[in-house]
N, C-alpha and C positions, 0 to 999 in steps of 0.2 A: 842768364838768369831768369827763372820764373817768376813772373810778377806776382806780389802778395795779393792773396783773395780780398776782393772787395766786401764790404758788410754793407749789403741793402739796408735802406733806413727810412722811417718817414719823419718829418719836422714840423714842429709849429711854425706858423708864419713868421713871427718875429725871429725865430732862430734862423730860419732859411734866409731871411733879408741880410740878418747879422753875418752869416757865412759868406754870402754873396758880396758883401760889401767890405770884407776883410781883405786886408793886404796879404799877400804871399810871405810865408816865413815861419819860424817855429813860434809855438805858443805854450805857455807853461800848463804841466799837468798839475790840478789842483788836488786831485784824489785819485787814487788808484783802488780799483776792487774788481772781484771777477764778475760783479753784475752791474757795475757802473763805474764809468770813468768820467771825472770831470776837467774840463779845460778852462783856463782863462782866455777869454774872447773880448776885447775892446771895452773892458770893464764889466762883463757879464761873466758868468758862469754857465757854460753848455755842457751838458752831459751826453754820454753814450750809453744807453742802457740795454739791458737783455729783456727778454720777454717778461720776466716775473719780476724786474725792478720796479720800485714806486715811479709810476709814470708823471714824472714832475713836468710842468709847463715849459721848463726850458731843456728838455731832452730831446735827443735823436733816438728814436725807438727802433731796435732792430729785433729779430726772431732768434737772436742766438740764445743758448742755453747758459753760456758762460764766456766771458770775455778773456784773451789771452793776457798774459803779463804785459804790461804798456810800459816802455822805458821815455818815450817822447812823444811829442804831437807837432804837427804843423798844417798850416794852410796851403794850398796850392790850387789856383783858379777857382776860387770858391768852395772846394772841397776840403774837409777836416781829414786828416790823416793820423790814425794812431801807429806809430813806428811806419810800416811801408803799407799799411791795409787802408786804402781809403774808404769812407764811410760815405755811400752814393745814396742821396736823398731822391726817392722815386715818387714820392708823394707827399702832401701836405696833411696834417691830422689837426682837428680842432682843439683848442684848449679853453675857449670861451666859458665862463659861468653861465649856468642857465638861467633863463629870466623866470623868477618867481615873484614877482610883482603882485601876484594874486595873495601873497601871504601878508602885505604889508597893510597897516591901518594908515591911511594916509593923513591922519591926523597926529602921528606920533614921529618923534625924531630919535636918531640913535645917540644912545649915550657914548660919548667919547671915550677911549680908553687912554691910560697914561702911557702914551708912547716912550717918553722919555725913561719911564720904569721898565719897560719891556724891551725896546731893540737892544740884542745883544745878550739878554737875561738869560743865562744858563749855559750849558756845554754842548760839544760837538757840533757838526757842521751846520745843523739848523738849532740854534738854541730855542728853548721851550717858549720865551716870551716872544719871539718871531713867528711862532707857528701860531701862537694865539693871535697875535695882530693879523697874520694872514688870514685866519679864518674869519676875525672881524670883517677885515677890508673887503674879501671876496663874498661874503653874505650881502654887505651892504652894496655892492656892484649888482649882485643877483636879484636884489629888491628895487633896483634903482634910485639907490639912495647916493648923492654926491657927499662926499666928506674932504671939503678942501683944507680944513684946517688941520685935521688929522694927516691927510696926505704930505701936506708941508711940513710937518714935525717928522714924519718918518723919514722923507727923502732928506732932511737935514741931518740925520742921525744913522745913516746906512754905513758910515765910516766905522762905526762901532762894532759891526757884527763881521761874520765871515762873509767872503765873496759869493757863495752859493746861497747863504740866508739872504743877503742884500738883492741877489737876484730873483729869489722868490717872492721877497717883499714888492718889488718893481713889479713881478707879474701880478701878484693880487691887487696893486693900485691899477693896473690896467685890465682887471677882471680875467686873468688867464689863471687856471686853478688846475691842481691835480685830478685826474680822473676819477679816483675814489672820491674825493669831495664834490666833485659835479654830480655824480651818479648819487651821492647822500641827499645833495639839495634837491635834484630832481625826484628823489623818492619820497621826500617830506610829503606827509598826509595820506601815504597809499601803504597797501599790504606789504610793499617791499622796503620799508622804511627801516625795521628791524635788521635785515640780513645787510642793508648798505652801511648801517651804522656800525656793524662789526667790521666790515670789509674796510671801513675808514679807520676803524680803532686799531687795526692790525699793521698799519703803516708805520714804519720805523720803530724805533724804541718807545718814542713818546709823541712823535709829529703828529699822528693822527689824533689824540687825544688833544692836544694843543690847539688843532685846526677846529675841532668840534667845540671845545670850549669857548674860544673867540667867536665862532660862527653863533653857537647858542645865545651869547650874551648880546649879540648885534640882533637877532632874530627876536628875542623877548624884548628888547628894548623899542623895536619897531611894531610889536603887537601880535605876532605870532605867538601861540603858547597852548592853552587847553584845546584840546581836541586835536593838535597836528601830531600825527602819527610820525614818531623818530625824532621828535624833539626832546622828548622827555629822556627816552634812552641815551641822548649827548650829556645828561646831567653829570 
């Protein structure tokens, strides 16, 4: 019998560590799609993504145009298999939020969001309230601002949302972000800001807009604002 073709992929550092540390055996398929498949892995949600899927910081990225129908998933010797296709990691890709401490007024503090009202608020795999929180947390990390009280509140509420959304909130707490968010934050104040805003807004049905809303709230409370190209477009 001919072995199933492997899916070459790249992985974020923490996802690769999670795969290597996972015991052999079946793992649940959380979501099936032709551009993204998500599996549960030790309390995390790990995605296998096509080339044009949203580049979430918990995803294994492939160069596939479409994924085949998936009925099961398993781990074998640190490698995720979708049915019989091994997803073989050949390189690591970065997902860290860019350093934009230059935007911060050191005399300002971030206005905290109401985590209890936001976590799990909304529909879908990534509820809108979670997207807003992810944007706020990631922006604070990018500006070098610690938010221990909000972090503790979010961690205590993760059980209220979906596994994928809880994973993305955990990523934001660690300063790990979607590629489109990193590009937007990096572009703030430059001629590329408007285009980067449009690319982020195109993510998901409302995810990009939620991320922008949360990030903008954090940035404005920390002193970024007038004259920062790309911030007003996020309004």
